[in-house]
Biopython code that builds the backbone (N, CA, C, O; Angstrom):
import numpy as np
from Bio.PDB.StructureBuilder import StructureBuilder

atoms = [
    (1, "UNK", "N", (9.978, 4.416, 5.631)),
    (1, "UNK", "CA", (9.492, 4.498, 4.446)),
    (1, "UNK", "C", (9.889, 3.162, 3.698)),
    (1, "UNK", "O", (11.064, 2.807, 3.797)),
    (2, "UNK", "N", (9.081, 2.454, 3.017)),
    (2, "UNK", "CA", (9.530, 1.342, 2.501)),
    (2, "UNK", "C", (8.523, 1.117, 1.107)),
    (2, "UNK", "O", (7.328, 1.388, 0.985)),
    (3, "UNK", "N", (9.354, 0.595, 0.243)),
    (3, "UNK", "CA", (8.515, -0.057, -0.876)),
    (3, "UNK", "C", (7.816, -1.056, -0.581)),
    (3, "UNK", "O", (8.372, -2.103, -0.252)),
    (4, "UNK", "N", (6.436, -0.949, -0.636)),
    (4, "UNK", "CA", (5.392, -1.760, -0.186)),
    (4, "UNK", "C", (4.776, -2.517, -1.623)),
    (4, "UNK", "O", (3.950, -3.419, -1.488)),
    (5, "UNK", "N", (5.168, -2.150, -2.819)),
    (5, "UNK", "CA", (4.657, -2.746, -4.090)),
    (5, "UNK", "C", (4.959, -3.897, -4.298)),
    (5, "UNK", "O", (4.576, -4.297, -5.397)),
    (6, "UNK", "N", (5.685, -4.872, -3.483)),
    (6, "UNK", "CA", (5.514, -6.132, -3.635)),
    (6, "UNK", "C", (4.792, -6.934, -2.687)),
    (6, "UNK", "O", (4.978, -8.151, -2.721)),
    (7, "UNK", "N", (3.947, -6.414, -1.793)),
    (7, "UNK", "CA", (3.219, -7.000, -0.816)),
    (7, "UNK", "C", (1.892, -7.635, -1.488)),
    (7, "UNK", "O", (1.141, -7.161, -2.341)),
    (8, "UNK", "N", (1.863, -9.013, -0.729)),
    (8, "UNK", "CA", (0.705, -9.605, -1.362)),
    (8, "UNK", "C", (-0.635, -9.157, -0.803)),
    (8, "UNK", "O", (-0.811, -9.510, 0.363)),
    (9, "UNK", "N", (-1.517, -8.535, -1.302)),
    (9, "UNK", "CA", (-2.950, -7.865, -0.824)),
    (9, "UNK", "C", (-3.763, -8.608, -1.808)),
    (9, "UNK", "O", (-4.437, -7.654, -2.195)),
    (10, "UNK", "N", (-4.099, -9.389, -2.345)),
    (10, "UNK", "CA", (-4.923, -9.900, -3.092)),
    (10, "UNK", "C", (-6.406, -10.087, -2.193)),
    (10, "UNK", "O", (-7.417, -10.328, -2.853)),
    (11, "UNK", "N", (-6.483, -10.010, -1.172)),
    (11, "UNK", "CA", (-7.594, -10.088, -0.757)),
    (11, "UNK", "C", (-8.583, -8.534, -0.309)),
    (11, "UNK", "O", (-9.748, -8.360, 0.047)),
    (12, "UNK", "N", (-7.308, -7.540, -0.578)),
    (12, "UNK", "CA", (-7.832, -6.333, -0.113)),
    (12, "UNK", "C", (-7.752, -5.070, -1.597)),
    (12, "UNK", "O", (-6.821, -4.463, -2.127)),
    (13, "UNK", "N", (-8.966, -5.119, -1.790)),
    (13, "UNK", "CA", (-9.206, -4.720, -3.105)),
    (13, "UNK", "C", (-8.986, -3.021, -3.364)),
    (13, "UNK", "O", (-8.653, -2.494, -4.426)),
    (14, "UNK", "N", (-9.208, -2.510, -2.377)),
    (14, "UNK", "CA", (-8.690, -0.829, -2.210)),
    (14, "UNK", "C", (-8.054, -0.594, -1.100)),
    (14, "UNK", "O", (-8.015, -1.439, -0.207)),
    (15, "UNK", "N", (-7.461, 0.599, -1.000)),
    (15, "UNK", "CA", (-6.610, 0.903, 0.034)),
    (15, "UNK", "C", (-7.581, 0.832, 1.316)),
    (15, "UNK", "O", (-8.735, 1.227, 1.152)),
    (16, "UNK", "N", (-7.219, 0.388, 2.492)),
    (16, "UNK", "CA", (-8.036, 0.929, 3.747)),
    (16, "UNK", "C", (-8.054, 2.134, 4.192)),
    (16, "UNK", "O", (-7.101, 2.884, 3.977)),
    (17, "UNK", "N", (-9.297, 2.585, 4.989)),
    (17, "UNK", "CA", (-9.191, 3.941, 5.497)),
    (17, "UNK", "C", (-7.828, 4.279, 6.604)),
    (17, "UNK", "O", (-7.599, 3.557, 7.574)),
    (18, "UNK", "N", (-7.086, 5.371, 6.292)),
    (18, "UNK", "CA", (-6.304, 5.652, 7.213)),
    (18, "UNK", "C", (-5.238, 5.127, 7.133)),
    (18, "UNK", "O", (-4.433, 5.400, 8.023)),
    (19, "UNK", "N", (-4.782, 4.092, 5.945)),
    (19, "UNK", "CA", (-3.830, 3.333, 5.540)),
    (19, "UNK", "C", (-2.360, 4.367, 5.921)),
    (19, "UNK", "O", (-1.565, 4.154, 6.836)),
    (20, "UNK", "N", (-2.317, 5.477, 4.944)),
    (20, "UNK", "CA", (-1.279, 5.947, 4.956)),
    (20, "UNK", "C", (-1.481, 7.570, 5.713)),
    (20, "UNK", "O", (-0.852, 8.534, 5.277)),
    (21, "UNK", "N", (-2.357, 7.678, 6.784)),
    (21, "UNK", "CA", (-2.706, 8.905, 7.282)),
    (21, "UNK", "C", (-1.627, 9.284, 7.826)),
    (21, "UNK", "O", (-0.736, 8.439, 7.917)),
    (22, "UNK", "N", (-1.392, 10.580, 8.320)),
    (22, "UNK", "CA", (-0.194, 11.301, 8.546)),
    (22, "UNK", "C", (1.467, 10.968, 8.100)),
    (22, "UNK", "O", (2.470, 11.193, 8.777)),
    (23, "UNK", "N", (1.378, 10.365, 6.741)),
    (23, "UNK", "CA", (2.698, 9.910, 6.087)),
    (23, "UNK", "C", (2.654, 10.844, 5.032)),
    (23, "UNK", "O", (2.112, 10.734, 3.932)),
    (24, "UNK", "N", (3.496, 12.070, 5.662)),
    (24, "UNK", "CA", (3.781, 12.914, 4.821)),
    (24, "UNK", "C", (4.603, 12.919, 4.235)),
    (24, "UNK", "O", (4.508, 13.673, 3.266)),
    (25, "UNK", "N", (5.843, 12.189, 4.365)),
    (25, "UNK", "CA", (7.145, 12.220, 3.448)),
    (25, "UNK", "C", (7.376, 10.616, 2.523)),
    (25, "UNK", "O", (8.289, 9.980, 1.995)),
    (26, "UNK", "N", (6.051, 10.524, 2.733)),
    (26, "UNK", "CA", (5.670, 8.957, 1.948)),
    (26, "UNK", "C", (6.296, 9.051, 0.413)),
    (26, "UNK", "O", (5.579, 9.545, -0.458)),
    (27, "UNK", "N", (7.533, 8.613, 0.097)),
    (27, "UNK", "CA", (7.764, 8.799, -1.744)),
    (27, "UNK", "C", (7.534, 7.458, -2.329)),
    (27, "UNK", "O", (7.103, 7.246, -3.462)),
    (28, "UNK", "N", (7.870, 6.558, -1.428)),
    (28, "UNK", "CA", (8.058, 5.159, -2.216)),
    (28, "UNK", "C", (7.034, 4.334, -2.742)),
    (28, "UNK", "O", (6.149, 4.784, -2.014)),
    (29, "UNK", "N", (6.457, 3.497, -3.416)),
    (29, "UNK", "CA", (5.309, 2.755, -4.115)),
    (29, "UNK", "C", (4.412, 2.106, -2.675)),
    (29, "UNK", "O", (5.081, 1.815, -1.683)),
    (30, "UNK", "N", (3.472, 1.985, -2.661)),
    (30, "UNK", "CA", (2.626, 1.827, -1.796)),
    (30, "UNK", "C", (1.683, 0.547, -2.265)),
    (30, "UNK", "O", (1.351, 0.584, -3.450)),
    (31, "UNK", "N", (1.280, -0.412, -1.604)),
    (31, "UNK", "CA", (0.844, -1.886, -2.109)),
    (31, "UNK", "C", (-0.504, -1.632, -3.396)),
    (31, "UNK", "O", (-1.494, -0.905, -3.482)),
    (32, "UNK", "N", (0.092, -2.595, -4.180)),
    (32, "UNK", "CA", (-0.938, -2.293, -5.192)),
    (32, "UNK", "C", (-2.088, -3.354, -4.910)),
    (32, "UNK", "O", (-1.941, -4.576, -4.936)),
    (33, "UNK", "N", (-3.148, -2.727, -4.662)),
    (33, "UNK", "CA", (-4.197, -3.408, -4.287)),
    (33, "UNK", "C", (-5.129, -4.329, -4.925)),
    (33, "UNK", "O", (-5.709, -4.119, -5.990)),
    (34, "UNK", "N", (-5.235, -5.427, -4.148)),
    (34, "UNK", "CA", (-6.142, -6.347, -5.056)),
    (34, "UNK", "C", (-4.804, -7.233, -5.912)),
    (34, "UNK", "O", (-5.106, -7.640, -7.034)),
    (35, "UNK", "N", (-3.721, -7.457, -5.537)),
    (35, "UNK", "CA", (-2.947, -7.868, -6.352)),
    (35, "UNK", "C", (-1.998, -8.655, -5.482)),
    (35, "UNK", "O", (-1.958, -8.449, -4.269)),
    (36, "UNK", "N", (-1.077, -9.736, -6.195)),
    (36, "UNK", "CA", (-0.338, -10.401, -5.082)),
    (36, "UNK", "C", (1.240, -10.843, -6.463)),
    (36, "UNK", "O", (1.551, -11.870, -7.066)),
    (37, "UNK", "N", (1.789, -9.492, -6.416)),
    (37, "UNK", "CA", (2.988, -10.052, -7.051)),
    (37, "UNK", "C", (4.048, -10.766, -7.135)),
    (37, "UNK", "O", (4.713, -10.764, -8.172)),
]
sb = StructureBuilder()
sb.init_structure("model")
sb.init_model(0)
sb.init_chain("A")
sb.init_seg("    ")
for serial, (resi, resn, name, xyz) in enumerate(atoms, 1):
    if name == "N":
        sb.init_residue(resn, " ", resi, " ")
    sb.init_atom(name, np.array(xyz, "f"), 0.0, 1.0, " ", f" {name:<3s}", serial, name[0])
structure = sb.get_structure()
């Protein structure tokens, strides 16, 4: 479980299919799709 909000995903504008499938206890931030913080 990691905070992924600082990931640079400017070329990926939407959450990929199955990105967090089966991640039932994920409580930290996911990437902000389409941005590069």
